[in-house]
C-alpha positions in Angstrom: 193.3 -2.4 37.4 196.2 -3.2 35.2 195.1 -4.8 31.8 197.0 -7.7 30.5 198.3 -8.9 33.7 197.0 -12.4 35.0 195.9 -13.6 38.3 196.0 -17.5 39.0 193.5 -18.4 41.9 194.1 -21.6 43.5 191.2 -23.0 45.4 192.5 -25.2 48.6 189.5 -25.2 50.8 188.1 -28.3 49.9 187.1 -30.8 52.7 189.1 -33.8 51.2 186.7 -36.1 52.5 188.1 -39.0 50.0 191.2 -38.7 51.6 190.1 -39.6 54.8 190.2 -35.9 55.7 193.9 -35.5 55.2 194.3 -32.2 53.8 194.4 -33.2 49.9 196.5 -30.1 49.1 199.5 -31.2 51.1 199.2 -34.8 50.1 202.8 -35.8 48.6 202.9 -36.4 44.7 206.7 -37.5 43.7 208.1 -35.8 46.9 206.2 -32.6 46.8 203.1 -31.5 48.0 200.2 -31.6 45.5 199.5 -27.7 45.7 203.3 -27.1 45.2 202.9 -28.8 41.8 199.9 -26.4 41.0 201.8 -23.4 42.2 204.9 -24.5 40.4 202.9 -24.4 37.0 200.9 -21.4 38.2 204.2 -19.3 38.5 205.3 -19.6 34.6 201.7 -18.2 33.8 200.8 -15.8 36.6 201.7 -12.3 37.5 200.3 -13.1 41.1 199.3 -16.0 42.6 196.5 -16.3 45.3 195.6 -19.4 47.3 191.9 -19.2 48.8 192.5 -21.6 52.0 189.5 -22.4 54.1 190.6 -21.0 57.5 193.8 -19.6 59.1 195.1 -23.2 60.1 195.0 -24.6 56.7 196.7 -21.4 55.2 199.7 -21.5 57.9 200.2 -25.2 56.9 200.4 -24.4 53.3 202.7 -21.3 54.1 205.1 -23.8 56.0 205.2 -26.1 53.0 205.5 -24.0 50.3 208.7 -21.7 49.6 207.2 -19.4 46.9 205.5 -16.4 47.9 201.7 -16.0 47.2 198.6 -14.1 48.5 196.8 -16.1 50.9 192.8 -15.4 51.4 190.3 -17.2 53.5 187.1 -18.8 52.8 184.5 -16.3 54.1 181.1 -18.2 53.4 180.6 -21.8 55.1 179.1 -24.6 53.1 179.0 -23.2 49.7 181.8 -25.2 48.2 184.2 -23.5 45.5 182.1 -20.2 45.8 183.5 -19.3 49.1 187.4 -19.5 47.5 186.2 -17.9 44.4 184.9 -14.8 46.4 187.8 -14.3 48.6 190.3 -14.8 45.7 188.6 -12.6 43.3 188.0 -10.0 45.6 191.9 -10.1 46.2 192.9 -10.0 42.7 194.7 -7.1 41.3 193.9 -8.0 37.7 190.8 -8.3 35.6 191.5 -11.9 34.3 191.9 -14.7 36.8 192.5 -18.6 35.9 190.8 -20.5 38.5 192.1 -24.0 39.3 192.0 -26.7 41.9 194.9 -27.3 44.3 194.7 -30.9 43.1 195.4 -30.1 39.4 199.2 -30.8 39.1 199.7 -30.8 35.2 197.8 -27.3 34.5 199.5 -26.7 30.8 201.0 -23.3 30.3 199.9 -23.2 26.7 196.4 -23.9 27.4 196.1 -21.4 30.1 197.6 -18.8 27.7 195.0 -19.9 25.1 192.2 -19.4 27.7 193.4 -15.8 28.8 193.9 -14.7 25.0 190.3 -15.3 24.4 189.1 -13.9 27.6 191.1 -10.8 26.9 188.8 -10.1 23.9 186.1 -9.1 26.4 184.3 -12.5 27.7 183.1 -12.5 31.3 184.1 -16.2 31.5 185.9 -18.7 29.4 185.1 -22.3 30.1 186.1 -25.6 28.6 183.2 -27.8 27.6 183.5 -31.5 26.6 181.6 -33.2 23.6 179.1 -34.6 25.9 178.2 -31.0 27.4 180.0 -31.3 30.6 182.2 -28.1 31.6 185.3 -27.6 33.5 184.4 -24.5 35.5 187.6 -25.0 37.8 189.9 -24.8 35.1 188.5 -21.6 33.7 189.4 -18.0 33.2 187.2 -15.3 34.8 186.6 -11.5 34.4 186.5 -9.9 38.0 183.8 -7.7 38.2 180.8 -9.6 36.4 181.9 -12.7 38.2 181.8 -11.3 41.8 178.5 -9.7 41.0 177.3 -13.1 40.0 178.6 -15.1 43.1 177.3 -12.3 45.4 173.9 -12.5 43.9 173.5 -16.4 43.7 174.8 -16.8 47.5 172.6 -14.1 48.7 169.8 -16.2 47.4 170.9 -19.2 48.9 172.5 -21.0 45.8 175.6 -22.8 46.5 176.6 -24.1 43.0 179.3 -22.7 40.5 176.5 -23.7 37.6 174.1 -21.0 39.5 176.8 -18.4 38.9 177.6 -19.5 35.6 173.9 -18.9 34.5 174.2 -15.3 35.8 176.9 -14.4 33.6 175.9 -12.7 29.9 178.7 -13.1 27.8 180.6 -16.8 28.3 182.7 -18.6 25.7 182.5 -22.2 25.8 185.9 -23.5 24.3 185.3 -26.8 22.8 188.0 -29.4 24.7 188.7 -31.0 21.1 190.4 -27.4 20.7 192.3 -27.8 23.7 193.4 -31.2 22.6 195.3 -29.6 19.8 197.5 -27.8 22.3 197.5 -30.9 25.0 197.1 -34.2 23.0 196.9 -36.1 26.3 194.6 -33.5 28.1 196.8 -33.8 31.2 195.8 -30.4 32.1 192.6 -31.3 33.5 193.7 -34.2 35.5 192.8 -33.7 39.1 193.3 -36.0 42.1 190.3 -37.0 44.3 191.0 -40.2 46.0 194.2 -42.0 47.1 193.6 -44.7 44.1 193.7 -41.8 42.0 196.9 -40.3 43.4 198.8 -43.6 42.9 197.9 -44.0 39.4 199.2 -40.4 38.7 202.4 -41.5 40.8 202.9 -44.0 37.8 202.4 -41.4 34.9 203.8 -38.1 36.5 
């Protein structure tokens, strides 16, 4: 497995329930599908981009809309949330370190991502941003392939479905303070994700 090269894994398989079942990753922001913004940002960071779709139908829709080349994988498990995309994406990843982000994060900051990868490259299983109140950002984080896959398989094998169940199995996590990230991205736009039509409308204004 090549060292130093980077994978970006974009999770697109969510059910988009708060978008009245429109596919959130294909909702338009400033005349581009939401996932296009995320892929555009990832293209300047990654040596490979993987999109984890929930099924072949969604995958075909994404491929039809997005001009760039990327690797498409499908969720192998049902009803386990983002763990399904994490599993299929990391199994396909060519490199040991992967940034995992949602398809609804159009402002991922290149310098913040480089910072996370730099920390992870010193040997951590995961580098996860943590807010001052203790909340963490597991879907804006860098993971090491082998330990993360082992943790996902162990957790799902025991019927556990939450990403926090997986994180608790990793032995070597670095929780990076959001305060440090704010020095790189003062507005913290890198963490913005869009879950509702109302949030999309607000983002149209500031984008």
